[in-house]
C-alpha positions in Angstrom: 123.5 84.0 109.7 126.7 85.4 111.1 127.3 88.7 112.8 126.9 91.6 110.3 126.4 89.2 107.5 126.5 90.6 104.0 125.5 88.7 100.9 124.6 89.5 97.4 121.5 87.9 95.8 120.2 87.2 92.4 116.6 87.1 91.5 115.3 84.8 88.7 114.2 86.7 85.6 110.5 86.7 85.0 109.6 86.5 88.7 107.1 89.4 88.8 105.5 88.4 85.5 104.9 84.9 86.9 103.3 86.3 90.1 101.3 89.2 88.5 98.1 87.3 87.7 97.9 86.1 91.3 98.8 89.5 92.9 96.1 91.3 90.8 93.5 89.2 92.6 95.1 89.0 96.1 96.5 92.5 96.7 93.2 94.5 96.5 91.7 92.2 99.1 94.3 93.1 101.8 93.2 95.5 104.5 96.3 97.7 104.0 95.8 98.1 100.2 95.1 101.8 99.6 93.6 101.7 96.1 90.2 100.1 97.0 87.6 100.3 94.3 89.9 100.5 91.3 91.3 97.5 89.5 95.0 96.8 89.4 96.1 96.9 85.8 99.8 95.9 86.2 102.9 96.0 88.4 106.4 97.5 88.2 109.1 95.9 90.1 111.0 98.4 92.4 113.2 95.8 94.1 113.3 92.0 94.5 115.5 90.2 97.1 115.7 86.5 97.5 115.9 85.8 101.3 115.7 82.0 100.9 116.2 80.3 97.6 113.1 78.9 96.1 115.0 75.7 95.2 114.8 74.7 98.8 111.7 73.3 100.6 110.8 76.8 101.7 111.6 79.9 99.5 111.2 83.5 100.5 111.2 86.7 98.4 111.0 90.3 99.6 109.4 92.5 97.0 108.7 96.2 96.5 106.2 96.6 93.7 104.2 99.4 92.3 100.6 98.6 91.6 99.2 100.5 88.6 95.5 101.5 88.7 93.2 103.8 86.6 92.8 107.2 88.1 89.4 108.4 89.4 87.5 110.7 87.1 88.8 114.3 87.3 92.3 113.3 88.5 94.2 113.8 85.2 95.6 111.1 83.0 94.3 107.6 82.5 96.5 105.8 85.0 98.3 106.6 88.2 102.1 105.9 88.6 101.1 103.5 91.4 101.6 103.1 95.1 104.6 101.0 96.2 103.9 98.0 98.4 106.1 95.8 100.5 105.4 92.1 100.1 107.0 89.0 101.7 106.2 86.1 99.4 106.7 82.6 100.7 107.2 79.7 98.3 106.3 76.0 99.0 105.4 72.9 97.1 102.1 72.9 99.0 100.7 74.7 102.0 100.1 72.9 105.2 96.5 73.4 106.6 97.8 76.0 109.2 98.9 78.3 106.4 95.6 78.0 104.3 94.5 81.6 105.3 97.9 82.9 103.9 97.4 81.5 100.3 98.1 83.8 97.4 97.8 81.2 94.7 99.5 78.5 92.6 102.0 79.7 90.0 101.5 78.4 86.4 104.5 79.7 84.6 107.9 81.2 85.1 110.6 80.4 87.6 108.2 79.4 90.3 105.9 77.3 88.0 104.2 74.5 89.9 104.8 76.0 93.3 102.4 77.6 95.8 103.0 81.2 97.0 101.6 82.7 100.2 101.8 85.7 102.6 105.0 84.6 104.4 104.4 86.6 107.7 101.9 83.8 108.7 104.8 81.3 108.7 107.2 80.9 111.6 110.4 80.4 109.7 110.2 83.6 107.5 109.3 85.6 110.6 112.2 84.1 112.5 114.6 85.0 109.6 113.6 88.7 109.8 114.4 88.9 113.5 117.7 87.1 113.1 118.7 89.4 110.2 117.9 92.4 112.5 119.9 90.9 115.3 122.9 90.3 113.2 122.7 93.5 111.2 122.6 91.6 107.9 122.9 93.2 104.5 121.1 91.1 101.8 121.0 92.6 98.4 119.5 96.1 98.7 118.1 95.4 102.2 119.9 96.8 105.3 118.9 95.3 108.7 120.0 97.9 111.3 119.8 98.0 115.1 120.5 100.0 118.2 123.7 98.5 119.6 122.7 99.3 123.1 119.7 97.0 123.1 119.9 93.3 123.1 117.9 91.0 120.7 117.8 87.5 122.0 117.5 84.7 119.5 114.9 81.9 119.6 111.9 84.2 120.3 108.7 82.6 119.0 106.9 84.9 116.4 103.1 85.3 116.0 101.3 87.5 113.5 99.0 90.1 114.8 95.7 89.3 113.1 93.7 92.5 114.1 92.9 94.7 111.2 95.5 97.5 110.7 97.0 99.6 107.9 100.3 97.7 108.2 101.4 94.3 109.4 102.8 93.4 112.8 104.6 90.4 114.3 105.1 89.8 118.0 108.2 87.9 119.1 107.8 86.1 122.4 106.0 89.0 124.1 109.4 90.8 124.0 109.4 92.7 120.7 106.9 93.8 118.1 107.9 94.3 114.4 105.8 96.6 112.4 106.1 96.2 108.6 105.0 99.2 106.7 103.0 98.1 103.7 102.6 101.3 101.6 106.1 102.5 101.0 107.4 105.9 100.1 111.0 107.1 99.8 112.4 109.1 102.7 112.7 108.9 106.5 109.4 107.6 107.9 108.1 109.4 111.1 107.4 106.1 112.7 111.2 105.6 112.9 112.3 109.2 113.0 110.2 110.4 115.9 110.7 107.5 118.3 114.4 107.6 117.7 114.4 111.4 118.5 112.3 110.7 121.6 114.7 107.9 122.7 117.6 110.4 122.5 115.7 112.7 124.8 115.0 110.0 127.3 111.3 110.1 126.8 109.8 106.9 128.3 106.3 107.5 126.9 107.2 105.9 123.5 108.9 102.5 123.1 112.4 103.1 121.7 113.2 101.5 118.3 115.4 98.5 118.8 116.1 97.7 115.1 114.8 98.7 111.7 114.8 97.6 108.1 115.8 100.0 105.2 116.0 99.5 101.4 118.2 101.3 98.9 116.4 100.9 95.6 117.3 102.7 92.5 113.8 104.0 91.9 114.3 106.6 90.5 117.9 105.7 89.5 120.8 107.9 90.6 122.8 108.9 93.7 120.0 111.1 95.0 117.5 108.2 95.5 116.2 108.2 99.0 116.1 105.0 101.1 112.8 103.4 102.0 112.0 102.6 105.7 110.4 99.2 105.6 110.0 98.0 109.2 110.6 99.0 112.8 111.2 96.7 115.8 110.3 98.0 119.2 109.8 96.6 122.7 106.4 94.9 123.2 104.4 96.3 126.1 103.3 93.1 127.6 99.8 93.1 129.1 99.0 96.6 127.8 95.5 97.7 127.1 94.6 99.5 123.8 93.1 102.9 124.8 90.1 102.4 122.5 89.3 99.0 123.8 89.8 100.2 127.4 87.5 103.1 126.9 84.8 100.9 125.4 85.1 98.4 128.3 84.7 101.2 130.9 81.7 102.6 129.0 80.1 99.2 128.9 80.5 98.9 132.6 79.2 102.4 133.2 82.6 103.3 134.7 84.2 106.8 134.6 87.3 107.3 132.4 88.2 110.7 133.8 91.4 109.6 135.7 92.6 107.8 132.6 91.9 110.7 130.3 93.8 113.1 132.6 96.8 110.7 132.7 96.6 110.4 128.9 96.6 114.2 128.6 99.8 114.3 130.7 101.5 111.6 128.6 100.6 113.5 125.4 102.1 116.7 126.8 105.3 114.9 127.9 105.7 113.6 124.3 105.1 117.0 122.8 107.6 118.6 125.2 110.3 116.1 124.3 109.7 116.5 120.6 110.0 120.2 120.9 113.4 119.7 122.6 114.6 117.1 120.1 113.6 118.7 116.8 113.3 122.3 115.4 110.2 124.4 116.1 108.9 127.2 113.9 106.7 130.3 114.4 103.6 130.5 112.3 102.5 134.0 111.4 99.7 135.2 109.2 101.2 134.0 105.9 101.7 130.4 107.2 98.3 130.4 109.0 96.5 131.7 106.0 97.9 128.9 103.9 96.9 126.4 106.5 93.4 127.8 106.7 93.0 127.7 103.0 93.8 124.0 103.1 91.0 123.5 105.6 88.6 125.5 103.5 89.4 123.5 100.4 88.8 120.3 102.3 85.5 121.7 103.5 84.2 122.7 100.1 85.1 119.3 98.7 83.3 117.6 101.6 80.2 119.7 101.1 80.0 118.6 97.5 80.6 115.0 98.4 78.2 114.7 101.4 75.0 116.7 101.1 74.2 116.3 104.8 77.0 118.8 105.5 75.4 121.6 103.5 73.2 123.1 106.3 76.3 123.5 108.5 78.6 124.8 105.8 78.5 128.5 106.9 79.1 127.6 110.5 82.0 125.5 109.6 83.5 128.2 107.5 83.3 130.6 110.4 85.6 128.4 112.4 88.3 128.9 109.8 87.6 132.6 109.3 87.9 133.3 113.0 91.4 131.7 113.0 92.4 133.6 109.8 91.2 136.9 111.4 93.2 136.2 114.6 96.4 135.6 112.5 95.7 138.8 110.5 95.7 140.8 113.8 99.2 139.6 114.5 98.7 136.5 116.6 101.4 133.9 116.1 101.6 130.2 117.1 104.5 127.7 117.6 104.6 124.7 115.4 106.6 121.5 116.0 106.7 117.8 115.1 103.6 116.0 116.4 102.1 112.6 116.3 99.9 113.5 113.4 97.2 110.9 113.8 96.5 110.7 117.5 93.5 108.8 118.9 92.7 106.3 121.6 93.8 103.4 119.4 97.3 104.8 119.2 97.7 104.7 123.0 98.6 101.8 125.3 98.2 101.6 129.0 100.6 99.2 130.7 99.5 97.0 133.7 101.1 99.5 136.1 98.9 102.3 134.7 101.5 104.1 132.5 100.4 105.4 129.1 102.5 105.1 126.0 101.9 106.6 122.5 102.6 104.4 119.4 102.3 104.5 115.6 103.9 107.8 114.7 103.5 107.2 110.9 100.8 110.0 110.7 97.9 109.7 108.2 99.3 107.2 105.6 97.1 108.7 102.8 98.9 112.1 103.1 102.3 112.8 101.4 105.3 112.1 103.5 106.5 115.7 103.2 103.2 116.9 104.7 103.4 114.3 107.5 106.8 115.6 108.5 105.8 119.3 108.6 105.8 121.1 112.0 102.2 121.6 113.3 100.6 123.2 116.3 100.3 120.6 119.1 96.6 121.3 119.1 96.3 119.1 116.0 97.0 116.0 118.1 94.8 117.3 120.9 91.9 117.7 118.5 92.4 114.2 117.3 92.1 112.8 120.8 89.1 114.9 121.6 87.3 113.5 118.6 88.3 110.0 119.7 86.6 110.4 123.1 83.5 111.5 121.1 83.6 108.4 118.9 83.9 106.1 121.9 80.9 107.8 123.7 78.8 107.5 120.6 79.7 103.9 119.7 77.5 102.6 122.6 73.8 102.4 122.8 72.5 104.7 124.0 75.2 107.3 123.3 77.0 108.9 126.3 77.9 112.5 125.2 78.3 113.6 128.8 81.0 110.8 129.2 82.8 112.3 126.3 82.6 115.8 127.7 84.1 114.7 131.0 86.9 112.9 129.3 87.7 115.9 127.0 87.9 118.2 129.9 90.1 115.9 131.9 92.4 115.2 129.0 92.9 119.0 128.5 93.4 119.5 132.2 96.1 116.8 132.3 97.7 118.2 129.3 97.9 121.6 130.9 99.3 120.2 134.1 102.2 118.6 132.3 102.9 121.3 129.7 101.9 124.5 131.5 99.3 125.4 128.9 95.8 124.0 128.7 94.7 123.7 125.0 91.3 125.2 125.9 93.1 128.6 126.4 93.4 128.7 122.6 89.8 128.1 121.7 89.9 129.5 118.2 92.8 127.3 117.1 91.3 124.2 118.8 87.9 124.7 117.2 89.5 125.1 113.8 91.4 121.8 114.1 88.4 120.0 115.6 86.3 121.2 112.8 88.8 120.1 110.1 89.0 116.6 111.8 85.2 116.3 111.9 84.8 117.3 108.3 87.4 114.6 107.3 85.4 112.1 109.4 82.1 112.9 107.7 83.6 112.2 104.3 85.3 109.0 105.5 82.1 107.6 107.1 79.9 108.6 104.2 82.2 106.6 101.9 83.2 103.6 104.0 80.8 103.3 107.0 77.5 105.1 106.4 76.1 103.7 109.6 78.6 105.8 111.5 77.9 109.0 109.8 75.8 110.3 112.7 78.9 110.4 114.9 80.9 113.1 113.1 77.7 114.9 112.2 76.8 115.3 115.9 80.3 117.0 116.3 79.6 119.2 113.3 76.3 120.3 114.9 78.1 121.0 118.2 80.9 122.9 116.6 78.5 125.1 114.6 75.7 125.5 117.3 76.5 129.1 118.1 76.3 129.9 114.4 72.9 128.3 113.9 71.2 130.2 116.7 
């Protein structure tokens, strides 16, 4: 593929129809599929791009498809318009044994009849093609492979798929780069590209700077106002880095303290927040804005109390956390809001072998609308997420170690205050409201998906309402 290669592509008619029976079975089994528990009733093709012709030994298609599913009771009409997913479909006559886990199925009809299709990210050649397209800034059909001209991308880096469960898919290239492919796609600039680019412009070294990225320009809906889709981001790979969650569990298992790491992580978080406040606009939240925010918290609480009966004894105490914030705003108190990480926890942090902490995965909570994820928020939202993460780590061991969590929480806030000039604990009403909102979310999540973990957020709910129960 030559420098800045551009080529048009044609996709065989009937491609999606031939794949649909297989995708209906395969897609719901994927970790990153958001519509668990509801059957897929059909697909709409948003965009199809032939990256390698299926007439060759190896074919490769890039697809954006909408998966149609029946709505849950009480959510309006019979069927949802469908989430859009990014798929990389490999095509072979037969799969070698090493690709058996990637099998999607055998096609019976249509342009790929008689061929085998599979998840192409498991295969070396398709993964190499993606990196080469980014290196050469290729344009293939409606796909734009873009890059930072100041960063070098060497060819010949060996790819490997990251097999750990995650809400997207990642490929590591020779311990030099990591490519994150977003699976659930929405139009508009994705924070996972937007915020690291802004931080790179500010010279913030706490976040790996984007090296290259993949964007699509589909006509869905058709017209000149259609927004592009951010599909993937390539960033430097932090070789030898330890995931914050795994590191915390390791230290807990050994009976080691995590206070110094928590303090350093607090400083890193504050540095990122400070750089984001310089790079992007901030706003002042007065009573009107805070009241709307509190109403959202209250609505989530009421829905949670209905869904999880174990919350009912704590409902009044939880409501008081939100009322206290509303009252403070009514008295004229204001807060600054800015762009934040949006889904910060120990698993979103990496410690390099030299001890430096980095923050990753700025996508925010994928289940929330993109417009909401890009809204300015008080920095305490991120702080509350990390404080809850320390609690989860301490209660994931037997016996639980709540004192360990308390020491980490205090150290994290101290480190944050050292770097930012403001300790989050000096705003206890706002911090309690955000911690409460996060704990309520966790209660609903655990009740639905991991009932054996429900005691963890319920312990936080008890702590957050303790003064109201006495």
